[in-house]
N, CA, C and O of each residue as an XYZ file, in Angstrom:
352
protein
N      -6.235    -26.389     39.873
C      -7.466    -25.713     39.612
C      -7.557    -25.394     38.108
O      -6.589    -24.948     37.492
N      -8.701    -25.627     37.562
C      -8.968    -25.364     36.141
C      -9.030    -23.884     35.889
O      -9.629    -23.138     36.664
N      -8.415    -23.451     34.805
C      -8.436    -22.061     34.384
C      -8.915    -21.991     32.950
O      -8.388    -22.690     32.084
N      -9.914    -21.149     32.685
C     -10.443    -20.987     31.339
C      -9.378    -20.499     30.395
O      -8.519    -19.703     30.775
N      -9.428    -20.988     29.120
C      -8.423    -20.613     28.158
C      -8.343    -19.126     27.922
O      -7.247    -18.602     27.724
N      -9.467    -18.420     27.935
C      -9.389    -16.980     27.713
C      -8.737    -16.252     28.848
O      -8.269    -15.130     28.656
N      -8.682    -16.831     30.024
C      -7.943    -16.219     31.141
C      -6.467    -16.608     31.082
O      -5.603    -15.806     31.437
N      -6.173    -17.818     30.641
C      -4.809    -18.293     30.609
C      -3.992    -17.627     29.478
O      -2.812    -17.322     29.654
N      -4.617    -17.415     28.352
C      -3.906    -16.913     27.177
C      -4.341    -15.502     26.777
O      -4.316    -15.161     25.594
N      -4.742    -14.677     27.755
C      -5.172    -13.332     27.448
C      -3.992    -12.489     27.014
O      -2.951    -12.561     27.668
N      -4.080    -11.687     25.946
C      -2.974    -10.820     25.521
C      -2.643     -9.821     26.607
O      -3.542     -9.316     27.279
N      -1.371     -9.526     26.790
C      -0.913     -8.580     27.809
C      -0.471     -7.223     27.253
O      -0.392     -6.250     28.004
N      -0.181     -7.144     25.951
C       0.161     -5.902     25.318
C      -0.616     -5.777     23.998
O      -1.165     -6.761     23.502
N      -0.657     -4.578     23.441
C      -1.392     -4.362     22.194
C      -0.870     -5.238     21.041
O      -1.650     -5.641     20.179
N       0.399     -5.529     21.018
C       0.981     -6.288     19.929
C       0.460     -7.748     19.877
O       0.503     -8.401     18.834
N      -0.017     -8.218     21.005
C      -0.517     -9.585     21.105
C      -1.955     -9.721     20.631
O      -2.404    -10.843     20.398
N      -2.690     -8.637     20.479
C      -4.076     -8.704     20.026
C      -4.093     -8.935     18.510
O      -3.444     -8.223     17.745
N      -4.854     -9.949     18.109
C      -4.888    -10.325     16.693
C      -6.278     -9.990     16.098
O      -7.314    -10.223     16.721
N      -6.256     -9.458     14.922
C      -7.502     -9.211     14.169
C      -8.187     -7.905     14.462
O      -9.284     -7.681     13.950
N      -7.616     -7.036     15.249
C      -8.206     -5.746     15.595
C      -7.216     -4.644     15.339
O      -7.103     -3.723     16.147
N      -6.485     -4.709     14.226
C      -5.418     -3.777     13.940
C      -5.894     -2.329     13.881
O      -5.193     -1.441     14.366
N      -7.054     -2.069     13.306
C      -7.548     -0.710     13.197
C      -7.889     -0.119     14.549
O      -7.668      1.071     14.772
N      -8.415     -0.911     15.444
C      -8.728     -0.422     16.825
C      -7.451     -0.209     17.593
O      -7.298      0.809     18.268
N      -6.533     -1.142     17.508
C      -5.257     -1.057     18.233
C      -4.495      0.164     17.781
O      -3.976      0.890     18.628
N      -4.398      0.434     16.473
C      -3.708      1.562     15.927
C      -4.338      2.884     16.439
O      -3.621      3.819     16.796
N      -5.648      2.944     16.468
C      -6.326      4.153     16.968
C      -6.031      4.363     18.448
O      -5.751      5.490     18.855
N      -6.083      3.326     19.256
C      -5.846      3.458     20.698
C      -4.346      3.852     20.954
O      -4.064      4.696     21.805
N      -3.441      3.252     20.233
C      -2.024      3.581     20.395
C      -1.760      5.027     20.027
O      -1.017      5.717     20.725
N      -2.357      5.497     18.939
C      -2.204      6.904     18.499
C      -2.783      7.874     19.585
O      -2.202      8.927     19.849
N      -3.880      7.515     20.176
C      -4.505      8.355     21.192
C      -3.625      8.374     22.448
O      -3.506      9.426     23.077
N      -3.025      7.289     22.827
C      -2.125      7.236     23.982
C      -0.881      8.060     23.715
O      -0.460      8.856     24.554
N      -0.284      7.861     22.518
C       0.947      8.611     22.199
C       0.758     10.084     22.085
O       1.684     10.827     22.410
N      -0.399     10.572     21.637
C      -0.669     12.010     21.514
C      -1.344     12.566     22.760
O      -1.643     13.759     22.811
N      -1.597     11.710     23.792
C      -2.225     12.123     25.002
C      -3.602     12.742     24.696
O      -3.975     13.771     25.260
N      -4.329     12.103     23.807
C      -5.649     12.574     23.389
C      -6.691     11.511     23.753
O      -7.421     11.027     22.888
N      -6.751     11.156     25.032
C      -7.657     10.111     25.477
C      -9.035     10.699     25.770
O      -9.173     11.835     26.223
N     -10.028      9.895     25.497
C     -11.422     10.276     25.783
C     -11.745      9.904     27.220
O     -10.977      9.179     27.854
N     -12.862     10.384     27.744
C     -13.287     10.066     29.081
C     -13.953      8.714     29.195
O     -14.112      8.182     30.294
N     -14.359      8.134     28.017
C     -15.020      6.832     28.014
C     -14.812      6.150     26.698
O     -14.698      6.809     25.665
N     -14.760      4.828     26.714
C     -14.657      4.021     25.503
C     -15.737      2.931     25.562
O     -15.982      2.345     26.616
N     -16.363      2.675     24.445
C     -17.346      1.635     24.352
C     -16.844      0.531     23.437
O     -16.690      0.728     22.231
N     -16.589     -0.645     24.029
C     -16.156     -1.774     23.188
C     -17.323     -2.684     22.948
O     -17.896     -3.234     23.889
N     -17.681     -2.848     21.704
C     -18.858     -3.702     21.415
C     -18.491     -4.655     20.284
O     -17.576     -4.384     19.506
N     -19.205     -5.765     20.197
C     -18.971     -6.760     19.185
C     -19.373     -8.118     19.656
O     -19.835     -8.278     20.786
N     -19.208     -9.092     18.817
C     -19.568    -10.462     19.132
C     -18.577    -11.095     20.110
O     -17.509    -10.543     20.372
N     -18.939    -12.243     20.635
C     -18.091    -12.942     21.555
C     -16.755    -13.298     20.921
O     -16.697    -13.689     19.755
N     -15.670    -13.161     21.701
C     -14.367    -13.645     21.218
C     -13.630    -12.695     20.308
O     -12.688    -13.103     19.629
N     -14.038    -11.412     20.273
C     -13.324    -10.491     19.371
C     -12.269     -9.656     20.087
O     -11.593     -8.845     19.453
N     -12.116     -9.839     21.391
C     -11.057     -9.125     22.087
C     -11.460     -7.847     22.808
O     -10.614     -7.005     23.108
N     -12.728     -7.705     23.080
C     -13.216     -6.475     23.741
C     -12.615     -6.320     25.151
O     -12.054     -5.275     25.479
N     -12.735     -7.343     25.957
C     -12.284     -7.284     27.320
C     -10.746     -7.188     27.342
O     -10.197     -6.400     28.112
N     -10.069     -7.949     26.542
C      -8.609     -7.937     26.518
C      -8.093     -6.563     26.104
O      -7.151     -6.051     26.710
N      -8.693     -5.964     25.086
C      -8.290     -4.662     24.626
C      -8.563     -3.580     25.715
O      -7.748     -2.681     25.919
N      -9.709     -3.688     26.396
C     -10.031     -2.755     27.467
C      -9.034     -2.873     28.605
O      -8.621     -1.868     29.184
N      -8.645     -4.107     28.927
C      -7.691     -4.278     30.047
C      -6.315     -3.757     29.667
O      -5.630     -3.169     30.504
N      -5.905     -3.956     28.454
C      -4.598     -3.427     28.017
C      -4.645     -1.939     27.986
O      -3.685     -1.294     28.409
N      -5.711     -1.356     27.505
C      -5.862      0.100     27.495
C      -5.789      0.650     28.931
O      -5.100      1.640     29.176
N      -6.475      0.031     29.852
C      -6.493      0.505     31.234
C      -5.071      0.446     31.811
O      -4.631      1.376     32.486
N      -4.372     -0.634     31.545
C      -2.965     -0.747     32.059
C      -2.045      0.271     31.369
O      -1.165      0.835     32.019
N      -2.231      0.508     30.094
C      -1.401      1.504     29.387
C      -1.647      2.893     29.884
O      -0.716      3.691     29.986
N      -2.860      3.197     30.193
C      -3.190      4.588     30.718
C      -2.653      4.762     32.132
O      -2.167      5.841     32.473
N      -2.727      3.746     32.947
C      -2.327      3.791     34.332
C      -0.829      3.546     34.556
O      -0.335      3.722     35.670
N      -0.115      3.148     33.522
C       1.320      2.873     33.638
C       2.065      4.172     33.839
O       1.761      5.164     33.177
N       3.048      4.190     34.752
C       3.792      5.385     35.042
C       4.936      5.607     34.045
O       5.514      6.693     33.996
N       5.258      4.594     33.261
C       6.340      4.727     32.274
C       5.781      5.288     30.966
O       4.599      5.112     30.670
N       6.605      5.944     30.204
C       6.181      6.537     28.931
C       5.965      5.421     27.902
O       6.530      4.333     28.006
N       5.133      5.728     26.913
C       4.927      4.808     25.804
C       3.521      4.187     25.860
O       2.767      4.363     26.817
N       3.214      3.455     24.786
C       1.913      2.902     24.667
C       1.847      1.444     25.169
O       0.773      0.843     25.167
N       2.962      0.890     25.589
C       2.959     -0.500     26.064
C       3.060     -0.482     27.602
O       3.979      0.098     28.178
N       2.080     -1.138     28.237
C       2.211     -1.215     29.726
C       3.385     -2.050     30.135
O       3.615     -3.127     29.585
N       4.141     -1.554     31.112
C       5.367     -2.253     31.494
C       5.077     -3.439     32.403
O       5.900     -4.347     32.522
N       3.923     -3.436     33.039
C       3.536     -4.512     33.971
C       4.459     -4.679     35.176
O       4.405     -5.699     35.864
N       5.302     -3.682     35.433
C       6.168     -3.692     36.634
C       5.949     -2.482     37.536
O       6.516     -2.424     38.627
N       5.146     -1.523     37.111
C       4.826     -0.387     37.960
C       4.140     -0.854     39.187
O       3.515     -1.915     39.193
N       4.245     -0.059     40.267
C       3.558     -0.398     41.503
C       2.072     -0.468     41.281
O       1.411     -1.388     41.762
N       1.540      0.491     40.559
C       0.083      0.506     40.269
C      -0.362     -0.735     39.503
O      -1.420     -1.289     39.800
N       0.411     -1.177     38.537
C       0.050     -2.322     37.684
C       0.253     -3.620     38.431
O      -0.558     -4.534     38.279
N       1.302     -3.744     39.234
C       1.542     -4.955     39.990
C       0.471     -5.148     41.046
O       0.051     -6.280     41.282
N       0.025     -4.107     41.675
C      -0.980     -4.192     42.712
C      -2.288     -4.696     42.168
O      -3.004     -5.410     42.870
N      -2.635     -4.345     40.917
C      -3.889     -4.651     40.321
C      -3.804     -5.792     39.268
O      -4.760     -6.001     38.521
N      -2.725     -6.495     39.205
C      -2.515     -7.495     38.157
C      -3.586     -8.570     38.131
O      -4.047     -8.950     37.055
N      -3.996     -9.073     39.303
C      -4.903    -10.192     39.365
C      -6.346     -9.772     39.545
O      -7.219    -10.636     39.615
N      -6.634     -8.490     39.622
C      -8.004     -8.018     39.725
C      -8.649     -7.948     38.390
O      -7.974     -7.888     37.362
N      -9.968     -7.954     38.391
C     -10.699     -7.906     37.105
C     -10.785     -6.491     36.591
O     -11.065     -6.295     35.408
N     -10.555     -5.482     37.435
C     -10.603     -4.098     36.972
C      -9.624     -3.298     37.813
O      -9.163     -3.762     38.856
N      -9.310     -2.090     37.354
C      -8.397     -1.216     38.076
C      -9.207     -0.119     38.724
O      -9.912      0.631     38.048
N      -9.105     -0.029     40.021
C      -9.824      0.990     40.766
C      -8.885      1.926     41.464
O      -7.859      1.492     41.988
N      -9.195      3.167     41.488
C      -8.339      4.141     42.135
C      -9.062      4.831     43.280
O      -8.485      5.692     43.945
């Protein structure tokens, strides 16, 4: 089955996102200081990493392990790995 490139090579952690260093630094600082907002608006042109960054942020917030990198082995993250969004 054919899989689109953006689905095949989507970044899984903040370190993999390229070209959005200022956004990634801000999000990592907010996660580390536990100063998260109730909503985030990602906007920009096509291909800038909005969806990838949002998915990484959602996994990092829902991860049960400490730190700003989602471990991708938590029960919560494994259950929702192939879904397009995380629902609780």
